[in-house]
N, C-alpha and C positions, 0 to 999 in steps of 0.2 A: 112059529117063525124060526127059520134056520139060523144058527149062530154065524158070526162073521167069518170064522175060520173056514167053515164048510163052503160059504159063498165064494171066497177068494180061491179056494182049491178048484171049484167048478169052472171059474173063469179061465184059469191057467190051463186047465185040461182041454176045454173047447178050443182055446187059442192054439194050443200045440197041435191039435188034431187038424185045424184049418191049414196050418203052415205045412204039415206033412202032405196033406192031400194036394196043396198048390204045387209043391215041388215034384210030386209024382206025376201030376198032370202036365205041367209046362216045362219041366227040366230045371236043373240047378242055376242057369244063367237068366232065368226069367225075371228075377228081382232087379238085375242091372238094367234090363230093357225097360222095365216099368219105371225106374227112376229117371232114365234118359228121356222117356216120353213126357214125363211130368215137367222136367227142366225145359224142354223145347216148347211146351205149351206156355209156360210162364214167360220165357224170353220173347217169344213171338208176340204175346200180348203187350209187352213193354215197348217193343219197337214200333208196333202199330200206333200205340198211344202217343209216343214221342213225335212221330212224323205228323200225325194229325194235329197235335197241339202247336207245333212249330209253325205250320202253315196258317193256322187260325190266328196265332199271336202276331205274325208279320202283318196280316191284313188289319188287325186291330190297331197296331202301332202306327201304321200308315194313315189310318183314319184319324187317330189322335193328333198326329203331326200336322196334318192339314187343317185341323179344326182348332187346336189350342196354341202351339208353339209359334214365335215370331219368325220372320224370314232370316236366313243365315246372313251374317255380315260379309261385306265384300272384301274387308281387309284380311280375313283369315285365309281364304284361298290365295290371295296375293302373297302373303307371308310364306305359305307352303311352297308356292311357285318360286319365290326368291331363294328359299333354302335349297331347292332342288338344283338351282343353277350353280355353275362353277364360280368360286370366289375370284373376284377381280382385284388386281393390285391397287392398293390405296396410296396415293401420293401424299407425302409429308412435306409441309413447308419447313425448311431447315433454318429459316431466319429466326434469330432469337433476340439479339441485342442491337442489330443494325450495323454491327462491325464484324466483318468476315473473319478477321484475325482472332476474335473472341469466339464467334459461333462455331468454328471448326473444332477447336479442342473441347468446347462444351458438348457438342454432339458426340464426340468420342467418349466423353465421360458418361453421358446418358446411355450410349450403346453398351459400354463395358458394364455399367451398373445393372442394366436389364439382363445382360448375358450371364453374369456371375451370381446374381441374386434372385432371378425369376425364371429365366429360360431353362436352366439346367434341371429344374424339377417340373416346370409346367409342361414341357413336351412329353413327359411320361404320362400325362393325363389327357392331353388333347393336342391335335394338330392345328386347331383353329387359332390364327394369329390376331384375331380382332381384339381380344382382351389385351394382348401385349401392345397393340397399336393405341388402344385407348389410354393405357398407362403412359406411353411415350408422349402422346398428345397432351395429357394432363401435366406432365413434367415440363414440357416445352411452354405451355401456356403460363404456368407458374413462373418460369424463368423470364418470359417476356414481361409479365407484370412486375417482377422484381427488378428487371433492368430499367423499366420505365420509372419506377420509384427512385432508383439510384441516380438517374440522370437529373431528377428534379430536386435532389437533396444537396444542400450546401455542406460539404464535408470539412470545411476549414475549422469550424468550432469544435467538431469532434476530435480532430487530430491535435489541435493546439490547446484545447481546454479540457474536454471531458476525459480524454485518454490519459493526459498527464495527471489530472486530478484523481482519477481512479488508481493509477499507479502510486501516487503519493499517499493516498489514503490507505492503500494496502500496506505500504511500507510503514506508515505510522502505526497501524494496528499491530503489525509484527513487532515493531520496536516496543510498544507498550506491553505486549504479551511477554517479551523477553524481560522487561523490567519487572513485571509482576512475578514472574517465576524466580527471578533473582532475589526479590524481596522475601518470597516464601522460603527459599534456601532448602527445599526438600530434595535430598539426594537419593532417596530410596525409590522413588517412582521412576517410571520410564519417561525420560526427558522429552523424547519426540512426541509420545502420546499426550503428555501433559501440555506440551507447547501447542499442539493442535487444539485441545480443549480450551485452553486459555485464550488462544487466538480468536476462536469463534465467540467466546464469552466477551472479549473486548469489542468484537465486531458489533454485536447486538447492542452494547452500551453506546457505541458511537453512531451506528445507523438508526437505532431505536425502532425502526419499522420492519426490518428484514434481517434474516440471518440464513446463511447458505450452508449450514453444517450438514444437513441431511443429504443434500445433493452432492456434496464433496466427499462424504465419508461412507455413504451407503450405496453400493452399486445398483441395488433394486430401486431405490428412490431416484437415483440419477437417470436410469432408463425411463422411469415413469415421467420424470420432469421433461426429458427430451421428447417423449411421445406427445405429451400435452402441448409442448411448445410447437412441435411440427404440425399438430392438428390445427392449432390456432393460425399458423402461417398458411396452411392449405385453405382454411376458411377465408383468409384475406385475399389470397392470390388466385384461387380457382373460381370458376363460375359456379353459381348455386347448383345447377344440374349435376355437374361432375362431383361436387362436394357431397351431394346426397347419395351418391353411389358408394355405399359403405365398403364393398369388397375392394374396389379400386382405391378408395381413400386409405384403407388400412394398409394395403400393399405399398402405396407411395409413402405413407408415414413411416413404415418399418424400414424402407430403403433409406430414407433420409436420416432417421434417428439412429438406427443400429448399424447401417451400412456405411454411412458417411460421417455424421457428426460425432458419434461416440468414438470411433477409432481416431479421428482427428484430434479430439479433445484429449484422449488418453496419451497420444504422442506428444502434444504440446505441453502436457503436464508432467511428463516423465523427467525427473531431475537429471538422469544420465543423458538424455537427449539434449537438454538445455546445456549441460556442461560441455558436451561435444560441440554444440553450436557456438558456445562462447569461445572455445579453443579455435574453432574454424574461423570465427570472425576476426580474431587477432592473431592469425597464423603467421603474419609477417614479423611479429615481435619474437625475438629470441629470449628463451628462458634465462634468467639471471640466477647464478648460484646463491647469491646473498638473499634474494627474494625467496628462493626455494627454502633456504634454511630458516628464514623468518616465519614462513608458513608452518614448517615443522614445529618450531618452538612455540608458536601461538595456537596450534591445533588442540582442540579439546575432544577430538573424536579418536578413540582408541583404534577403530577399524582402519582409519587413514594411516595412523602411525604403524600399525602392524603390516599393512600392505606395502608401505614404503620400505620398512625394515626387511620384509621377505624378498622384495625385488633387489634391494641392495646386497643382501646375503647371496642371492643367486648370481648377481654380477661379480661379487667378490670371489666366489668359487670359480667362476669362469676365468677371471684374470689370473688367479693363482695357478690354474692348470696350464697357462700358456708357457711355452718354452722359448724365451727371447733372450737376446744379448745385445750389447752395444747401447746405442742411444735410446732404443725402445724401452729398455728396462727402467730407466729413470721416469719415463712417462707413465709406465704401468705402476711403479711404486707410488707416484703422486696420486694416481687414480685409486689405488688400494687404500692410501691414507685418507682420502676424501670419503670413501665408502665406509671405512671404519668409524670415521667421525660421525657420519650420518646415522649409522647403527647405534652409536653411543648416545647421540641426542635423542633418538627415538626411544631407546630403553629408558633413559632418564625421564622423558616426558610421560611415558606409559606408567612408570612407577608412581609418579606424582599424581596422575589422574586416578589410578587405582587406589591409592592411599586416601584420596579425598581430603587431603590436608589443604586448608586455606592459608595463604600467606598473610601474616599479620602486618599491617601497614607500618607500625612503629619499628618492628624488627626488620622489616624490609628496608626501611630508610637507614637503619643502623648498619645493616650489612653492606651498604654501598661504600662505607669507608669514606674516602676522599671523593666527594662529588665534584664534577667539573664546575669551575667557577666562571660564571658569565658576568662580565663587568656591567655596571649600571648603565654606562653610556651605550653599550650594545643593546641592552634590554629596551631602552627608550626609543631606539630606532628600528627595532624588529617587531613587526605586527604580532607575530605569534607570542613572543616573550612578553610584549607590552600588555596583552590582555590578561595574563596571569598576574603580573605586577599590579595592574589596575584593580583586579578583584581583591588582591591582598590589601591594597591601600584603602579600599572601601570598607573592608572588614575592620581595619584598625582606626578608621576615622581620619586618615591622612589623604583622602582623595583630593582635597582642595589644593594641596601642594603639587600633586601630579597633574591635575587639570590646569592649574596655573602655568606650569612649565609647558604643557602641550599647547595651551592657548597662545602663549607668547611666541612659541615657534611658528604657529600659524599666522600670528600678527606680523612677525618679522618678514615672512615670505610675502604676504599680501602687501605690506608697506613697500618692500623693495620693488615689487612688480608695478605698483601704482606710481612710484617715483620714476621708474624707468619710462613708463608710458607718458608721464608728465614731461619729462625731459625731451622725449622724441617729439611731442606735440609742440613744445616751445621752439624746437628747431624748425618745425614746419610753419611757425607763425601763429599757432593756435594757443589761446590763453584761457586756461581753466584752472589756474593755480589755486585760487581761493576755494573753489569747489572741492578739489582733490584734498587740499590740506584740511578742509572742514570734515571730510569723511574720515581722514586718518585721525583727527583729533577726537571725533565721536567714537571711533573704534578704541583708541587708547583710553579714553575716559570710561568706556564700557568695561574694559579689562580691569581698570582700577576699582570701579564701583563693585564689580562682581567678586573680586578676590581680596582687595587690600583695604577698602574703606572700613569705617567703624560699623557700617550697616551690613557688611558682607556676612553671609552665613552659608556654609562655614567659612571662616576667615583664615587667610594664610598668616601664620604667626612668624613674623620676621622683624628685623631691627627697625624700630620706629623712626630712627634717623633717616634710614634709606627710604622709608615710605614717605616721610615728610619732604625729603629732597625731591622725590618723584612728583609729589603733588605740586610743589613749587614749580618744577619744570613744566608740568602740564598747564599751569595757570599763566606762565609768562613766555613760554617758548613753543615753537612749532614742533610737533612730535616727529621723531625719527625712527627708523627701523630698530635702532639700538637703544631706545629709551628704557626698556625693561631689562637690559642685559645684566646690570649689577644685581638686581633683586633676583633674577632668574638664576644667576650663578650661586647666590646664597641659598636659594631653595634647593638647587641641585646638591650642594654640599650638605644641607640638612637631611635630605633623603638618603644621601650616601652614608653619613656617619651616625645619624640618630638610631639608637638601638631599636626603636619602634618600627623602623621602616626597612631599608635594604638589608642590614645585618640580620634582622629577625626573619625577613623574607627567605633568606638562604637556608634557614632551619625549618621552614614551613613545608607542608606537604605540597602546596601549590608550586613550590620551586622544583620539587621532584617531578611533578606532572609537566612543568615547563620543559625540563630536560628531556622528558620522553617525547614531547611534541617536537623538540628540536633535534631529535635523533641523537642525543648525547648521553643516553642512559645505558649502562651496561648491566647485564644479568649477573648477579653475584655468584650464582651457582656454577658459572663457567669461567670465573676469574682465575687467571693463572697464579699470579703472585701478588702479595699485598704491599710490596715495597715500591711502590711507585706507580709509574704511569703505564705499567705493563699492559700492552695492547694485544699480546698474543694469548690465545685461549686454548691451551691443551690440544694443540694439533689443529685448531680451527684455521682453515685457509682464509677466512675473512677477518676484517679488522674490528668489526663491532657486531654486537648481538643485541637486538632490540627486545625490550621486555614489555609485555602487555601489562597495563596498570589498571586492570579492572578493579582490583582490590583497593586501590588507592582512593577510588571514588566513594568508599564507604567510611571515610575518616569521620569520627564523631565530632560534631560541632556543638556549640552551646545552644542546644534546643530545649534545655530544661526550663528556661524562663517562659512563662505563659502570661500573655497580656490580653486583658478583656476590657472593653470600654463601651459605654453607651451614653447617649444624651438623656439625662434625667429630668432636665427642666429647661425652660426658655423664658426670657423676659426682655423688656425694652428698657434701655438705659439712655440718659440724657447727659451728655458731657459737653459743657461750654456751648450749648445751643445746638449740638449735633445729636440727633436721635438715631440709634442703631439697635439691632437685636443682638442679644448675648445668649449663648448656649452653654449650659453647665454640663460638663462631661465627667461622669464618674468612671474612674480608672482603677482596675484591679491588676496588680502584678504579683505573680507567685513564682517562686523558685524552690529549690530543694530545702532551703534552710529558713526561709522567711516568706511573709506575705504582707503586701502593702496595699492600702486603698487611699485614694485622694481624689479631689475634684479640681478641675481646671476649667477656665472659662475662655471661650473663643468666639470671635465674630465670624460672620459669613466671609468677610474679606480674608480672614486668616485661613479658612478652609480653601478659599480660591487660590491664595498664594501657595499654600502647601500642595495643592493639586497640581499647579503649574510646575513646581519644583520637581516633584516625583515623576510626572509624565515626561518632563524634559530629560531627567536622568535615566529613567527606565521607560523607554518608548513603547514597550509592549503593553504597558498599563493603560495607555491612552485608549485602546480598544476594549478594555475590560471595565475600568473605573469610569463612571459617568457622574460628574458633580451636578447637583440640581442647578438649573439655570437662574440667572438674575431676573429681578423684577423691579422696574423703575417706579411704578406707582402702586400705592396701597400695599407696600411691602412690610408695613407694621401691623397689618390686620391680623387678629388673633387666629382666625381660621387658616390664613396663609402661613403664619408662623408654625402652627401645628403640622401642617402638611410638609413644610420645609424641614421641620424637626424629624419627621418620619423618614423623609428622603435622605437626610444626612445620617440618620442612624443606619439605614440600609447601606449607605456608602461606607461607614465605619466598619460594619460587620463584614462586608466583602473585603475591605482592606486588611482586616485582622485575621482573615481566614488562614489557617495553618498552611494550606496548599499555596496560597499567594505568597506568604512569607518564605516558604521553602523554595519557591521558584525564583525569588529575588532576595537572596540573603542580605545584601547590603541595604535593602529597604528598611530593615528594622531600626537602623540608626536614625533615619528621618522620622519614622513613626514615634520612637521614644522622645525625640526632641520636640515633636509637635504636641505630645500628650503630657509632657512634664508640667509640674505645678509651678509655672513661671510665666512671665510675660512673653508672648510669642514674638520673636524677632523675624520680620519678613525678609525673605531671601532676595526679593526684588522690590524696588520702589514702584510707585504708581507709574512713573514714566517708563521704567523698564518693562512693566507688564503690558504696555500699550504699543511699544516699538518692536519691530522684528528682531530676531537674534542677530548677533554680530556676524556670524558666518552663515549665510543663507544656505538652506538645504537645496540640493541639486535635483530634487525630484518633486513631482506634483501628482495630484490625484488623477486617476484614470477617468476618461470620459465615457468609456463603454465597459462592458462586462469584463471582469478580470479572468485570468487563467486560474481555474481550480477554486478551492475553498479560499477563505480570506487569507491572503499571503501577507499583504502589507498595504495599508491604506495610502502609502506614499510611493508606490511603484508607478512609474510613468507608463505611457501607452507604447509598450515595446514587448512584443510577443516573446522573443527569445529570452529577454531579460527576466520576464516573469516566470517563464518555464524553468530556466536555469536556477533562479532563486528558490523556487518551490522545491525542485529536486535537491538542491544543496541543503535546504532547510531540513528535509526529511532524511536524506542520506547521512549527513554529518551532524544532524541534531543541532543546528546553529541557533534555533530559537531558545534553547536552554543555555546558550553561551552568552558571552558578553555582547551587549547590543552595539557597542562601539565597533567590535570586530565585524558584526553583521553589516553595519552600514558601510564599512570600508570594502567588504567583499562586494556589496551591491554596486558601489561606485566603480570598483575595479571592473566588474563584469560589464557595466554600462559603457565604460570607456573602451573596453576590449571589443565589444560588439560594434560600437559606432566606428571604431578605427578600422575594423575588418570589413564591415558591410555598408557603412555610411547610413544615411537616413532612409534608404529604400529597403531596409531589412524586412519590414512587414509585407511589402509587395513581393519580395523574394520568397517569403514563407508561403504566401497565397499561391504563387506560381509553382512552388514545390509540391504543395498539396494537389494542385491541378495536375501536375505531372504524375504524381502517385496514383491518381484516379483516372489517368488517360487510358484509352483502349490498349495501347501497347503494354503498359504495366499490368493491367488487369489480365490480358491474354497471357502474359508471362507467368502470373500467379496461377492461372488455371492450368497451364502446361506443367508447372512444377507440382501441382496437386495431382494431375494425371500421371505424371512419371513416378511420383512417390507411391501411389496406390496401385498403378498398373504399369510397372516397368516393362517395356517392349510389348505392351498390349496384354500382358498376363497379370492376373491378380496376384499381388505380392503376398507371399506367405508371412505368417506372423514371425517377427524377428525374435529369436530366443533371447531371453534376458541374459545379459552379460554376467560373467563371473563377478562376485562381490569384490574381490581384490582388484580387478581391472577397473570397476566402477569407483572404488576408493582412490586409486591412483589418478583416475581422470579428474576427480574432485580436487586433488592436490595440484594437478597441472593447471586446472582452470583458475584456482585461486592465485597460483604463482603468476600466471599470465596477466590476470587483472591487476595485481600489485605492480607488476613490471611496467604495464602500459600507463599507469598513472604518472602524470608529469610532475617533475620536481617542483615546478612553480606552484602547484596546488598544495604541496606539502609545506612550502614556505609561507603560504597565505594562511592556512588553517591549522598547520601542524602535522607532523609525520604520524603521530599516534592517532589523532582524530581521523586522518585520511585512511589509515589501515583499518581502524574499527568500522568506519563507514562502509568501505568497500567490502569488508568481510561480512558485515551485517546484510548487505544486499545479496551477496553470494549465498549466505546461509538461508535467506528467505526462499531461495529457489530450490532448496534441497528437500522440500516436503511436498509430496504429490498432492495431498489434500489442499494445501495452501495454493499451489499452482492452479489447481482446478478452480478454486474460488476466484482467482484473478482472471482466468479465461472466461468464466461465466459472467463476471462483471463486465468485461469488455464486450461479450456477446450481447448482454442486456442493453448496454448503452448504445451499441450498434443498432439494435432493433428499435430502440426508442428514438434514435435519430432518423432512421429510415421510415418509420411509421409514426410520425408525431401525433396523428389524429386518433390513434387506436388505443390509447391509454395503456400502453404496455407496462408503465410503472406500477399501476394498480394491479395489473395481471400478475406481475412477478411477485408482488407482495402476497397475493393470494396463493400462488404456487409454492411459496416458501413458508406459508403460515403454519405448517405442521412441524416446524423446527422445534426441537427440544429446548435449545438454548433460548429461543424466543418465548416459549411457554414459561421457563424458569424466570426469565427477566420480568415478564408480566406479573408473575406471582410475587416476586420480590418488590416490584413497584406497588402492587396492591397492598402488600403487607406494610410497606413504608408509609403509604398514604392513608391507610385505615385509621391510625390513631388521630391524625390531624382532622380527618373528617368527623370522627366521633366528638372531638372537642368542639367543632363548629356546631 
């Protein structure tokens, strides 16, 4: 067998020999011809196979189609035929609301929206307008449904009740947030950011079910909220078929949420826009220099002060550059002096704010030197001054003297009027002498029993001989308007000269606050000379400089005394055949130096008399404190007595709550007197408890739903009165003030409204609401919206944010305008300082974009709840706001607070 190497060599040899012989025989190009022949053979075979297979496959498919597949649908060829035809113009019904004056601007808004938000990009993709027409028809259908719902809705409750309630609640939350920040006293944090956080913290505590912090502070969450809201509205307004078309639904949703609602809400929430609108609203009012200087001195915003200072410096340089002579030079000198004074005040205020120094109330009062002296007779006839003197007299226990003086004044006026009526009737031949004299005698006896008798509590301490002489006169003579004059004169002299009353009042911080409310307080930092009555202030062109007394409200009071009481036992007593229940009250009183414990015993009638006294003196307690009711039969039953003991204990604990005592400081005197270890002296006899008061109240309970949250159970059925009282309560914080003042304000407003509009005011309010929702007014609103977003038919460009200095000066101008437009009569009623603080509080509330958005969203939510009452929008909004961080924290705190009590159970 040959080796492998020899075999391989032989193969190569024979192969080479064959190639050489082939080339010699056929030539050198024979190899290319050979390859070409092979390629043609293979290609020809492939083509023949393809043609044969195609013809056989078509025959086979045709056989399968006739034997297995169903018949072709008729609709498909028709659709193909319709697509091949030319597009025909589609007619659009342009009717929307049924009122042509509304439909025309609405159609323009739809056209502009589609043009600027859809067409500019859609035509780059397709020329087919059917999609655009479908979107337009969907929008028009939604507007038609919206219009139909609007016509069926009664808008009067929304404008007169819900809108006012929401604004009042917003202002109340803002006021409480300001108070909470003031209590913290943290100057290191960003005040604006902390105010926003505290505001929403208070909101969730008040609302308990919803908080809008995410929507108002996070742009991403705000856009998501608007998308969800628009989708819900489309679900309600669009037919089901159109709503199921996702592409069209998403386009319409984005147009509504991002193209219309979001820009509108941003504009309405912009503080600078609101400030400009305020200035425009009161453009007819001229700016007063004194009001402007008051704003500068009261400003706590360094940005405002610096902006005003820079503008004043710029004007100062311009005036100094003028080359004038003659009379003009005196005018320019006065202007230069005024600008220098403005710059000086701004510098002084900026330094005080930057130093962060708080003014001590005691030092502040000492720096006043000689305060203006207001005579007692002026205090007693001035509403603003009288409320502070009344608060002071209640603190010192001398309120009986003041109330006696006021009651006698009222009795004298009433008696004179009754006698004049009696005389006129006698002239006409009508005889009602005995009846009128009987009424006057009952009134005079009522005054005597309430303030001068031995049973009176508290009793007016006056000369016993005068009291005895009065009693003798009441028993034997007909009462006259002057019957109490001698005693009233003595009471006046007592209040005037007794060191406990008027002399000490002039040294009290309430007197300083009274001067501030009367606009009679001067800022010591700008006082020129100490020698007297100097009214000129270092170049100040004005005569008085008002001082904000925020720091005076922090005067320490005697809050170190702690009082605790509870009913420890109950029993049944029999006294001379009369059976009654007796309750043993254990009282603990603790102060800084000592601690006392004692027991006192009270009947249910004592509780009832005490409750009548305090609810008459402090009318706001009537809505808070509820005394257990009486029971005529089986009221000595052990089970009933235990239940009443439990209810009376709850009554006591609520009464002794520190917040309750803090809200009504003068209440402590009555509580101490009731819980003292002595026999309780009833303030009213049995007869007095059953008869109506001497002076009947001029208001009654409403017969239908009231405006807003509980304002007052005694406000009559008068829409403007309830609205104005609610707004004044929240703007000027009247509920925290003297209730006597609040009653006077309510009576004054009532008389003013009735004198101005008569008894048809509610009808006029309804007519005004109808006018506001009339086609003309709605069309005007749509036109204003169109012109604001598409001026001259062109989409408005985003307005650049104005310079900070300009915005700060606008704020100052807005505040100055608001203070200037406030009537002097309002200052005389509630006080100058209270008026300034209330107006500035409202203005400051509008200087935060997040808070403005919250108010806009609240108005929008109430609007939709009113428009769609059957769709449970209230529950929907609670769900949309459920991701609120503040809401989650509140629920955690609530769970943490309730957990221990649940474990005990």
